[in-house]
C-alpha positions in Angstrom: 119.0 94.2 91.9 118.9 95.0 95.6 116.3 97.6 96.7 118.8 99.9 98.5 121.1 99.8 95.4 118.2 100.8 93.2 117.1 103.6 95.5 120.7 104.9 95.6 120.8 104.8 91.8 117.6 106.7 91.5 118.7 109.3 94.1 121.9 109.9 92.0 119.8 110.4 88.9 117.1 112.7 90.2 118.4 114.1 93.5 117.5 113.2 97.1 114.8 115.9 97.5 112.9 114.7 94.4 113.4 111.1 95.4 111.7 111.7 98.8 109.0 113.8 97.1 108.3 110.8 94.8 108.1 108.5 97.8 105.6 110.9 99.4 103.5 111.0 96.2 103.5 107.2 96.0 102.4 107.0 99.6 99.7 109.7 98.9 98.3 107.6 96.0 97.9 104.7 98.4 96.3 106.8 101.1 93.9 108.4 98.5 92.7 105.0 97.2 92.9 102.9 100.3 91.6 105.2 103.1 88.8 107.6 103.8 91.3 110.4 104.8 90.8 113.9 103.5 93.4 115.4 101.3 94.3 117.8 104.2 94.8 114.8 106.5 96.9 113.0 103.9 98.9 116.2 103.3 99.5 116.6 107.1 100.4 112.9 107.6 103.1 113.1 104.8 104.6 116.3 106.2 103.6 118.8 103.5 103.6 122.4 104.8 100.1 122.9 103.5 97.4 121.1 101.6 97.8 123.6 98.7 101.5 122.8 98.4 100.6 119.1 98.5 98.1 119.5 95.7 100.5 121.5 93.6 103.3 119.0 94.1 100.9 116.1 93.4 99.8 117.6 90.2 103.4 118.5 89.2 104.5 114.9 89.7 101.4 113.0 88.4 99.7 115.4 86.0 96.5 115.3 88.1 95.3 117.0 91.2 94.5 114.6 94.1 90.8 115.0 93.3 91.3 114.2 89.6 93.4 111.2 90.6 90.7 109.8 92.8 88.0 110.3 90.2 90.2 108.6 87.6 90.8 105.6 89.9 87.1 105.4 90.8 86.2 105.5 87.1 88.7 102.7 86.3 87.3 100.6 89.2 83.7 101.1 88.1 84.6 100.1 84.5 86.4 97.0 85.6 83.4 95.9 87.6 81.1 95.9 84.6 
């Protein structure tokens, strides 16, 4: 399946706004785990109107706040190193 076809299919199912929010959340996950940026810097770089809105949106889509997500990832990495 071609990526642009898949993206179009997803957009039809969830709506374009939600699709772009999911893209932002996926990017945020990468930035949280792969950079030393603060949550405010991540929020700003992804175009969220505020860090509070970013945190609420992140929690709504993932079930975790950005801080909880980072702690979970760090815990998984620590466990896998043992």
